[in-house]
N, C-alpha and C positions, 0 to 999 in steps of 0.2 A: 488582390486587394489586401490591405493591412488588416490585421485582426482588431476588432473593435468591441469585443465582448464586454469589456468593463463599462463602456459608455452606453451600451445598448439598453433601451428602456422597455421595448415590447418585442415580442416575437410571435410567429405563427407559421403555418404551412399553406402551400397552395395545393388544391385538390388535383389528383392525377387526371390527365386528359387522354383521350383515345387516339388522337392523331396529332402529328406535327403541324405547326402553323400558328397563325395569329389567333389570339384568344382575348375575349373581353372579360375583365375582372372588375367586380363592383367593390367600391370603397365605402364601407358602411359609415354612418355617423360616428360610431364608437371608434373606429380606426382613424377617421379624419380628426377626431378630437385628440386622440393619442399622438397624432402627428403634429399637433399644435396648429391645426387649421391649414397646413400647407403640405404638399407632397415632397418638399425639399429633403425631408428626413426619412423618406420611405425608400426601401430597397427590396428587390427580388434577388435572391442568391441561389446559384445552382449547387450541386453537391460538392464542388471544389471551392465554394465560397466566392466564386466570380459573380460580378454583377450581371444581371439580365436586363437589357434595356427595355424601357417602357415609355409610352406617351400618354398624356392625359387625353381622354377620348372627347372629341368635339361632337356634341350632340346635334348633328345636322338633322333638321326636320323636313328637308326637301324630299319627302317620300311620296309614294303613290296615293296615299289616302288624303293628300292635301289638294284642295281645289283653289286655284288662283283667282283673285278678284281683280277687276279692272280699277285702277286709280283714275277717276274721272277728272279731278281738279286738284291743283296745287296753288293755293293763293297765299301770298305772304305780305304782311304789313310790317315793314322794317321796325325793329325794336319793340314790336308789340306781340304778334302771333303769326303762326303758319297754320293754315287749314288744309287738311287732306280729306277729300271726299272719295269713299270707296263704294263701288257698286256691288250690291248683292243681287245680281241679275235674276236669280231664281227665287228670290224672296224666301230663302231658306231660313229656318229658325236657328238663330245664332245667339250664343251667350259669350262669345270670345272671337277675336281675330288675331292672327299672327302677323306681325310686321317685321320685315327684314330691313334693318337700319344700318347704315354705314357706321363704322367704329367712331365713337365719340367719347370724350372725357367729361361731358357736361351732364347735368341733371335737368329734367324738364317737368314742370307742372302741365297738366293737360285736362281737357274736358272732352267728353264723347256725347254725341247726340245722334238721333235717327230721324229719317224722313221717308215718306212714301212717294213724294213728288220732287225732291231736291229743292223745295222752296220753303215749306213750313217745317220747322225742326222741333223735336221733342227731346228733352234732356234724358240722358242715360247715366252718365258718370260726371261728377264735378270735382275739380280741384284735387286730382290725384297726382302722384309723382312717379316718374320713371328715371332710373339711374343705372349705374353699372353697365354702360353701353359699349363695352369692348370685350373682345374675345381673343385670347392668345392664339396666334397662328392663323387667324382669319382676318378678313378686311371688313366683316360685318357681324352683326348679332341678330338672332331671332328672339323676339320678345312677344309674349302673349299678353293681350289686353282683354280684361274681363269686364262684362257689363250684364245687366238684367236680360233675360231671354226675350227676344223680339224677332219679328220678321220684316223689319224695315228694309226697303229696297236700297236705301242709301245710308251709310254710316259715316259720320264726320268726326275727325280728330282735330281738335284745336290745341296746338302746342304753344305755350306761352314763351315768347322770345325776348322778354324784357331784359334779361341779363346775359343773353348769349345768342349766337347765330343759329339759324334753323338746323334741324336734323335732316339728314339725307335718308328719306324713306324710299327704299328701292322696290319693295314688293309687298302685297297684302294677300293673305290666304287664310283658309280655315279647314278644319278637319271635317270630312263628310259625316253626316248624321249617323250615329251608331259606332263610329270609329273612335278609339281611345287615343289619348296622347301617348306616343311611344315611349316617352320618358317622364312619367308622372313624378311629382315631387314626393320626397320622403318625409313622412310624418315623424317628428322627433319625439322621443320619450325621455324619461329620467329627469323630470322637472316638477316643481311644485309652484303653485301661485296662490296668492290671497288678495282679496279685494278690500280696500279701505276707502271709506267715504270721508272726505274732508269738507265738512259743511261750511266752514269759514270761507274757504276759497272756491267752494261750489264745484269741486272736481271729484272724480273717482280715480283711484290709483291702484293699478294691478301690479303687484310686486312679484316678479318671476325669478326663481332660482333653479338653475340646473345643477346636477351633481358634479358635472365637469363642463368646462367651456365647450361650446358647440358653434359650428358654422350655421348661421341662420339667414335665410333669404326671404322668408315670408311669414305672415301671420293670418289666421282665419278665426273669426268670431262667430259663435252661435248665440244670437240674442233673441229672447222670447218676449220682451216687452220693454216699453209700452208699444202700442200698435204703430205709432208714427214717431220717428225721431230723426234728427240730423245733427250729429255731434262732431266737433273737431277733436282730434286725438293726436298725441305725440308719443313717439318711442324714445325713451331716455335711458342713458347709462351713466354710471358714476365715473367721473374723470377727475384729474388733478392737474394743477399747473403751478409753476413757481413764480411768485411775484415778490420782488425785492428780497430774495433769498428765503422767503417763507412759502411753505407748501399750502396751497389752497385747494380744497375739494369742492366740486360742484357737479351738477347734473347737466350733461350735454344732450342736445336733441339730435337724433340720428335720422329721423324721418317723421313726416307729418301726413296724416290722412284723415278721411272723413267717414264716419260710421253713418249708414243711411238705411232706413227701413225698406227702401225700394232697391237696394243693392245687394250684392252677394257677400260683402264685408270680408273679402279676401284681398290682401295687399302684399305686393312685393316691394323690396327695398334693397339698397346696396348691401352686399355681403358683409356680415359682421361676425366676429368671433368673441363671444361673451359667455360668462357664467351667470351674471346677474343683470337684469334689466327691469325697466319700469314702463308702464303704459299709462299715460295721464289722459283722462277723458273729461272735457269741459261740459258740465251739466247746466250751467247758468241757473235758471229758476225752474228747471224741468225735473220730473221724477228721475231717479237714477236708473240706469239701464239694468235690465235683468239679464245678466250674462250667464248662459248655461255652460259654455265651454270656450276655451281658448286653445288653439292649435298653432304650433310653430313648425315651419316646413323648411326643408333643405333641398336645393336642386341636386339631383343625383350626380355623384362623381364616379366616373369609371375610367379605367386605363386599358390600353391595348399593349399586349406583349407577345413575342414569338417564343413559344415553349414547345418542348418535345414530349411525345407520348411516353407514358410509363416512367417518367423521370421525377425525381423528388426535388422540390423547390422550397426554399425557406423565405419567410417574410421577416424583415428586420426594420425596426423604427429606432433610430438613434439620433439624439440631439446633436451629436458631433458631426453628422453628415451635413454636407452643403448641397445646394441644388445641383443635380447631375446634368451632364451635357451629352445627350444621346442622339445618334443619327436618326432614329425612328421618328422623332418629332418633325422632321422635314417632309414627311410623306402624308398624303391626304387619305385618311382611313375613315370610311363611311359605313353605316349600318347595312347598306345594300350588299356589303361584302359577305354577309351571312356568317359572321364569326361565331365560333362556339364559345361557351361560357366556362370560366374557371372560378372557383370559390376559395376565399381565404378562410382557413379553418384554424381552430385552437389558438386564436389570437389572445395573448395575455401579457401582463406585465412580468418582467423577469427580475431576478435578484441581481442588483448591480455589482455585488461582490462575489457572484458565482464564479468559481474558478474553472477554467477549461484547461485542456492539456497544453495549450500554448501559453498560458499565463506564467510569468516569472514569479519566483517566490516573493519578491518585493512588491508584487501586485496583490498579494493575498491579504485577507482580513487580519489573520493572526500576526503578520509582520507589522501591520499598521499599529495595532494595539501594543505590541511589544516595544515598538519605537517610542510611542507616547510614554510608556512606563519607564523605560530607560532614561529618556530625556528628563522626566520628572525627578528621578533619583539623582541624576547629575546636577540638576539645578539646586536641589536641596543640599547636596554635598558641598557645592561651592558657596552657597549662602551660609551654611553652618561654619565653614572655614573662615569666611569674611567676618562673621560675628565674633569668632574667637580672636582674630587679629585685632579687632577694635577694642576688645576687653583688655588685651595685653597693653595696648597703647595708653589706655586710661589708667 
C-alpha cells in the first residue's frame, strides 16, 4: 500500500496474541470518535505496512441462554396498527423481550401491554419509537424492547402503521433469569450537561456537550421526583439549511419519547454522531422533574480479523482512507466460534508533519515554510519594481 503518514491522524498498536486465527477486537467510543463515526478510515497494518482485512462483527444474540417465546397472534388493521401477542408460557419475570425483525428502513411508534388471560390488558409502555432497523450483511435485526418488570403470561406489541406498512416480526425471545446480555451497551463518558428551566414555555432543557463527537444510540434517565409523572420529551440537535441563499439555523428533532414514573426511562434511537445536543421536556403546569443523572449509551462495536501469534500489528486512522473492500465480510462469523480477544493499545493522535524515512524533502515542514518565505520575498521584489516604474512614468 502507498505511504500515507502525512494524512494519518491517529495511530495505535494491536496487542500480541498467543495463537494464529480469528480474533475479536473491540472498538472503543474514543476510537470510533476519532474515526469520524465510521470504520471507513480504520486500518490494521502488518509489519510490512500491508493491510490486514477485517469485518465489522455482527452481534448475533441467537445463543444458548435465549429462550424462544411463541407468537400467538398477528393482527393487522390496514393503515392503522399491527398487534403481535407473545406468550410467556412460564410466566417468567420479564423486563424486556428481544424481537427478530426483517430489515426495514421505516421507523415505528409502538405501545406494549400485558395480560394474564389474553383478554384484559394492562399498559406497560406507551408511544415509544423504534428505528434503525437494518443490519449490514444480515436480512434481519435483533432489537430489545424494555418495559417495567412483570410476570404477565401474554405481552402485546401494538406497532402503529399509520405512515408505513407493517414490520415483519420473525421471532420473540428473552434471556433466562440471571443471564446477562452478552453485548451490553457501552456507557459514554467525557460530556457535561446543564439543566435550564424555561418558565415561559413550561419546559426543561438539558444542554449536553461532549468533548468530541460521539456515536450515540440511547439515553437513560434517573429521576427522583415527583412521585408520579408522565412527560413528553424530544431529542434535538442544532442544524442549518439554506433558504434563498441565506443560511438559517434551527433545532431539528431526532427522536421523541415519554418519561414515565412507572417505566425504566431508557430509550434507544437511530444512531447519531454529535458533539452537542439538547433534550427538551414538556412540564406543562407540573413541577419540574428532579433529574439525578443522565447517561448516554453506545451499542458496542467490534471487528473480527485473522492475525498471527507473536506478530506486531499497527492501527492507523487516516481521513484519506476510503471504505475498504475485504473478502472476510462475506463470511458468517458468530460468537459461538469462541474467538480470542485482541486489544488496541497506545491509541493517540499523531503529528501530521512528522517525517518518516519515506517522506520526500518537499513533504517536510521546513520546506513548506521556506517556500512561503521565498514566495513573499519575490512578491515584494516585483511589487517594488512596479512602483518604481510608475514613478518614472509620472
